[in-house]
N, C-alpha and C positions, 0 to 999 in steps of 0.2 A: 815296223814290219811284223814283229812278233805279236803285238797286240792285234793287228789286223788279221793275222792267221788264227789267233785265238778266237776272235769274234766269228770268223767264218766257220770254225769248228763248232762253236756253240750253236750257231744258226741251224746246223744240221741235226741237232739233238731235239727230238720231239718228246713231249711230256703230257701225261694224262693226270689230272688231279681228282682225288676222291676225298671229300671232307663234307660233313653235314652242315658246317657253318659257312655261309656265303662269304662273310668277311674274311675268313681264313683263306678260302679259295681265291678271293680277290687279291689278298695280300701276296699269296704265293705266285699268282699269275703276274702281278706287277713286278715282283722280284725277279722271276725267271725271264720274263720278256725284256726286262731292263738289261739283262745280261746276254740277250740275243737268242735265248731258247724259244722254241715254238710250242705253245700250249695248244694241243690239237683237240682237247676235249676235257670236260670236267663233269662231276656229278656229286650229289649229296646222298646217293643211294647205292648200297652194296649190290643190290639186284641189277640196277641199271648199269653200274660199272662192270659187273661180270659179263654182261652182254656186249658192251661197247668196246672194252679194252682189246679183246682179240681181233675185233673187226678193224679198229683203228691202228693196231700194232705200233704203239709208241715205243720210243727207245727206253723210256723209263716211266713207270706208273708210280706216283707218290700216293700212298694209301693211308688214310686215317685208321688207327687201330680199332677204335670203337665207333660204331654207327648205330642208328636206331633199328636197322633191319639186318644187322650182321656185324662182321668185323673185317678189317683190312686184311687180316691173316687168311681168313676164309676166301676172300676175293683173290688174294695172291695164289693160293693153292688151286682154286678153280680155273683161273685164267692160264696158269702155267701147265695145268693138265691138258689144256687145249693147245697151247703154244709154249713149250719149255724154254724158248729163246727169250721170252719176255723178262725184263728186269723190273722187279718191284721193290720199292723202298717203303717200309712201314714208318710212318711219322706219328708219334704219340706223345701225350702229356704224362704218361705213366711209366715209371721205371719198374717193370714187372718181369721177374725171372721167368714165370710161366709163359708170358707173352713172347719174351725173347726166344725161348725154346720153340714155341709154336711158329715164330717167324722163320727160324732156321729150318724147321721141318717142312714148312710150306715152300721152301726154296727161295725166300726173299734174299735180295742182295744186301739189305741192311736194315737196322732197327735204330731209328733216330728220335731223340727227344725234341719236342717242339721248342725248347729253350735254346736250341742251337743258334749260333750267329748266322745271319744271312749269307755271309761270305763263305762260311764253312759248309752250309747246305749246298750252295752252288758247286763247290768243289766235290762234295760227295755225289751229287747228281751226275756230274761229269764222269766221275770214276765208275759209278754204277752203269752209266750208258756204255762205257768201254768194256763192260763185262767183269769188272773188278768186284770182289766181295768186300763189303765194308765192315764185316765182323772182325773183332780182334783175332789175332793169330791163335789157332788152337781151339777157339770157342766152338766152331762148327763141328770139328772132329770129336771133341769131348761129348757134345750133345748126341751125335750120331752113335758114337761108341757106347755111351751110357744106355742108349735105347736098345742097341743090339744085346747088351749084357743084362738088361732089366729082367727081373723074374716074370714068368708067364702067369700073371694074376688072372687073366681071363681064361676060362676053360677051353675056349675055342683055339687058343694058341697052342695048347698041349698037343693038338693033332698035327701041327706043322713040323716039318723036319728042320734041322738047324739051318740048312741053306735057304729054305723057304722063309724062315724068320729074318735072315739077313736081307733077303730080297724085299720083304715086307717093310723092314725098317728104312730101306733106301727109297721105296715108293713113298713112304711118309716124308722123306727128305726132299721129295719133288724131283727125283732123278728119272730120266727116261730109261727104257729098256737098254738102249745102247750104252748109256752112262753107267747103268748098273752092271752091265757086262764088263765094262772097263774096270770098274771098282772091284769086282769079284773074279776077274779073269775068266769070264764065261762068254760063249758065243751068244749073240743077240737072240738067236732062235731058242737057245737053251733057257735064257732068261724068260722069254715069252712063255715057254712051257711051265716054268716055275710059277709065273704070275697066274696063268690059267688054273693051275693046281691049287694054289693057295686061296684064290678067289672062291673056287668051288668048295674047299674045306671050310671057309669062313662064312659061306652062304651069301656072298656078294656077287653082283653082276658087273660092277664097274670098279676100276682101280681107285677112283676118287673116294668111293665108300671105304676102301681099305686104308687110304691115306688118313681119312677122318678118324677111323677106328684106332689106328696105331698111335696117332698123335693126341688122343684125348688125354686129359690130366691123369696122372698116375693115381690109382686108387678109386677112380670113378667107376660107376657101375656100367656094365655093358648094356647096350640098348638092343 
């Protein structure tokens, strides 16, 4: 009975696959469908995935970290800026601290190495679908806190107030205005005003531009 209930639960989980290698996508599809998941879409292109994922609204999007036309982290950030409820898992061959930081700031649910066992991947996809974070306890908070406390190397940041810098950091972390308000104990309308102000000061028109700006590698030159 328990196994039957588990199978029914898995069938309810929809997944989108992004990887530029067809054999990898085929292997993931066979693994997931063999466990009762529904793979509702796949792509080898970051651009195509960015367009299709919000439209399909899968429970979990499994995104390759490195692609010919972009990265899974960029796709995660872009699709979550459209629909913050989307759960994205970055699947990569590289154990890269900078990419891990980028995944957290993009709002990913997890950062998983491709050497993972199939049974462990299934478990993590189920957990991500339920809204659980797959990052080790404290990792996400340390990254966000470190970002808040980082020195203002770009001169454009000098014009922001302390509160605007906190809001900017949380935009980079993929939070919505409501979530930022909860984090900083502010009304959603107040957060919206902060966002408008900081975008104006930074010379941006969209919050996605601000997210890319604040999550760029430390020490890189402003564009």
